[in-house]
N, CA, C and O atoms as a GROMACS GRO file, in nm:
protein
  160
    1MET      N    1   1.004  16.742  23.042
    1MET     CA    2   1.139  16.788  22.978
    1MET      C    3   1.245  16.672  23.026
    1MET      O    4   1.331  16.642  22.943
    2GLN      N    5   1.246  16.619  23.121
    2GLN     CA    6   1.322  16.520  23.181
    2GLN      C    7   1.309  16.388  23.069
    2GLN      O    8   1.409  16.329  23.030
    3LYS      N    9   1.176  16.353  23.028
    3LYS     CA   10   1.156  16.268  22.933
    3LYS      C   11   1.196  16.298  22.778
    3LYS      O   12   1.244  16.210  22.707
    4PHE      N   13   1.177  16.407  22.740
    4PHE     CA   14   1.220  16.461  22.612
    4PHE      C   15   1.383  16.414  22.602
    4PHE      O   16   1.431  16.334  22.521
    5ILE      N   17   1.452  16.486  22.707
    5ILE     CA   18   1.586  16.462  22.701
    5ILE      C   19   1.673  16.333  22.701
    5ILE      O   20   1.783  16.307  22.653
    6ASP      N   21   1.570  16.255  22.783
    6ASP     CA   22   1.604  16.104  22.796
    6ASP      C   23   1.592  16.035  22.672
    6ASP      O   24   1.648  15.927  22.656
    7ALA      N   25   1.526  16.087  22.585
    7ALA     CA   26   1.471  16.026  22.449
    7ALA      C   27   1.535  16.070  22.325
    7ALA      O   28   1.523  16.003  22.223
    8THR      N   29   1.611  16.190  22.328
    8THR     CA   30   1.687  16.248  22.222
    8THR      C   31   1.804  16.299  22.253
    8THR      O   32   1.889  16.324  22.168
    9LEU      N   33   1.821  16.319  22.382
    9LEU     CA   34   1.989  16.369  22.408
    9LEU      C   35   2.088  16.258  22.403
    9LEU      O   36   2.194  16.249  22.342
   10LYS      N   37   2.013  16.159  22.502
   10LYS     CA   38   2.096  16.038  22.525
   10LYS      C   39   2.148  15.963  22.415
   10LYS      O   40   2.268  15.938  22.407
   11PRO      N   41   2.046  15.919  22.313
   11PRO     CA   42   2.097  15.857  22.204
   11PRO      C   43   2.212  15.927  22.115
   11PRO      O   44   2.308  15.876  22.058
   12ALA      N   45   2.175  16.047  22.119
   12ALA     CA   46   2.262  16.119  22.042
   12ALA      C   47   2.417  16.122  22.100
   12ALA      O   48   2.512  16.117  22.021
   13LEU      N   49   2.433  16.130  22.222
   13LEU     CA   50   2.549  16.129  22.276
   13LEU      C   51   2.610  16.003  22.297
   13LEU      O   52   2.725  15.995  22.341
   14ILE      N   53   2.549  15.915  22.272
   14ILE     CA   54   2.577  15.765  22.250
   14ILE      C   55   2.656  15.739  22.132
   14ILE      O   56   2.770  15.693  22.135
   15VAL      N   57   2.580  15.776  22.006
   15VAL     CA   58   2.623  15.776  21.876
   15VAL      C   59   2.730  15.852  21.861
   15VAL      O   60   2.823  15.809  21.793
   16GLY      N   61   2.740  15.991  21.926
   16GLY     CA   62   2.864  16.066  21.918
   16GLY      C   63   2.971  16.005  21.961
   16GLY      O   64   3.072  15.998  21.891
   17GLY      N   65   2.962  15.946  22.094
   17GLY     CA   66   3.056  15.882  22.154
   17GLY      C   67   3.153  15.775  22.090
   17GLY      O   68   3.276  15.765  22.083
   18LEU      N   69   3.036  15.692  22.043
   18LEU     CA   70   3.076  15.554  21.938
   18LEU      C   71   3.178  15.590  21.809
   18LEU      O   72   3.266  15.524  21.754
   19GLY      N   73   3.126  15.727  21.783
   19GLY     CA   74   3.184  15.777  21.628
   19GLY      C   75   3.353  15.837  21.683
   19GLY      O   76   3.458  15.825  21.621
   20THR      N   77   3.330  15.900  21.815
   20THR     CA   78   3.476  15.962  21.842
   20THR      C   79   3.569  15.844  21.879
   20THR      O   80   3.687  15.857  21.849
   21ALA      N   81   3.520  15.704  21.954
   21ALA     CA   82   3.571  15.609  21.979
   21ALA      C   83   3.625  15.546  21.874
   21ALA      O   84   3.728  15.480  21.894
   22THR      N   85   3.571  15.553  21.743
   22THR     CA   86   3.591  15.494  21.618
   22THR      C   87   3.716  15.585  21.574
   22THR      O   88   3.827  15.544  21.538
   23ALA      N   89   3.684  15.683  21.582
   23ALA     CA   90   3.801  15.788  21.522
   23ALA      C   91   3.934  15.762  21.575
   23ALA      O   92   4.032  15.737  21.504
   24LEU      N   93   3.933  15.768  21.717
   24LEU     CA   94   4.028  15.765  21.806
   24LEU      C   95   4.121  15.623  21.789
   24LEU      O   96   4.243  15.612  21.800
   25ALA      N   97   4.023  15.521  21.760
   25ALA     CA   98   4.097  15.395  21.716
   25ALA      C   99   4.167  15.408  21.590
   25ALA      O  100   4.284  15.372  21.584
   26TYR      N  101   4.111  15.452  21.495
   26TYR     CA  102   4.184  15.483  21.352
   26TYR      C  103   4.324  15.580  21.373
   26TYR      O  104   4.430  15.566  21.313
   27ALA      N  105   4.294  15.672  21.468
   27ALA     CA  106   4.389  15.753  21.498
   27ALA      C  107   4.519  15.649  21.536
   27ALA      O  108   4.624  15.651  21.473
   28PHE      N  109   4.496  15.567  21.638
   28PHE     CA  110   4.592  15.494  21.673
   28PHE      C  111   4.633  15.374  21.615
   28PHE      O  112   4.747  15.330  21.631
   29ALA      N  113   4.547  15.319  21.550
   29ALA     CA  114   4.585  15.182  21.439
   29ALA      C  115   4.516  15.250  21.322
   29ALA      O  116   4.393  15.260  21.320
   30PRO      N  117   4.603  15.303  21.212
   30PRO     CA  118   4.552  15.332  21.124
   30PRO      C  119   4.533  15.223  21.026
   30PRO      O  120   4.439  15.237  20.947
   31GLN      N  121   4.609  15.111  21.016
   31GLN     CA  122   4.587  14.990  20.956
   31GLN      C  123   4.428  14.965  20.956
   31GLN      O  124   4.376  14.935  20.848
   32LEU      N  125   4.363  14.975  21.051
   32LEU     CA  126   4.213  14.933  21.084
   32LEU      C  127   4.139  15.029  20.970
   32LEU      O  128   4.063  14.970  20.894
   33ALA      N  129   4.152  15.133  20.956
   33ALA     CA  130   4.104  15.231  20.851
   33ALA      C  131   4.109  15.174  20.724
   33ALA      O  132   4.011  15.158  20.651
   34ILE      N  133   4.254  15.134  20.693
   34ILE     CA  134   4.268  15.096  20.528
   34ILE      C  135   4.181  14.949  20.536
   34ILE      O  136   4.126  14.906  20.434
   35VAL      N  137   4.175  14.900  20.621
   35VAL     CA  138   4.126  14.760  20.618
   35VAL      C  139   3.969  14.799  20.584
   35VAL      O  140   3.918  14.747  20.485
   36ALA      N  141   3.907  14.872  20.649
   36ALA     CA  142   3.778  14.941  20.663
   36ALA      C  143   3.737  14.976  20.518
   36ALA      O  144   3.638  14.925  20.467
   37LEU      N  145   3.820  15.070  20.449
   37LEU     CA  146   3.806  15.109  20.338
   37LEU      C  147   3.810  15.040  20.203
   37LEU      O  148   3.750  15.070  20.100
   38ARG      N  149   3.898  14.938  20.229
   38ARG     CA  150   3.901  14.826  20.100
   38ARG      C  151   3.781  14.728  20.128
   38ARG      O  152   3.748  14.654  20.035
   39ALA      N  153   3.718  14.721  20.242
   39ALA     CA  154   3.580  14.592  20.252
   39ALA      C  155   3.466  14.672  20.167
   39ALA      O  156   3.367  14.609  20.131
   40GLU      N  157   3.480  14.822  20.132
   40GLU     CA  158   3.368  14.874  20.076
   40GLU      C  159   3.357  14.847  19.932
   40GLU      O  160   3.260  14.890  19.870
   0.00000   0.00000   0.00000
């Protein structure tokens, strides 16, 4: 069971944490979000 948790839950938490950090950065520096949207 521990191996299953290590293989599935930990990567999901890392990806979720990166998404949260990105959203927080955009909240405090909205000009970054505008530059990112224009690049697409």
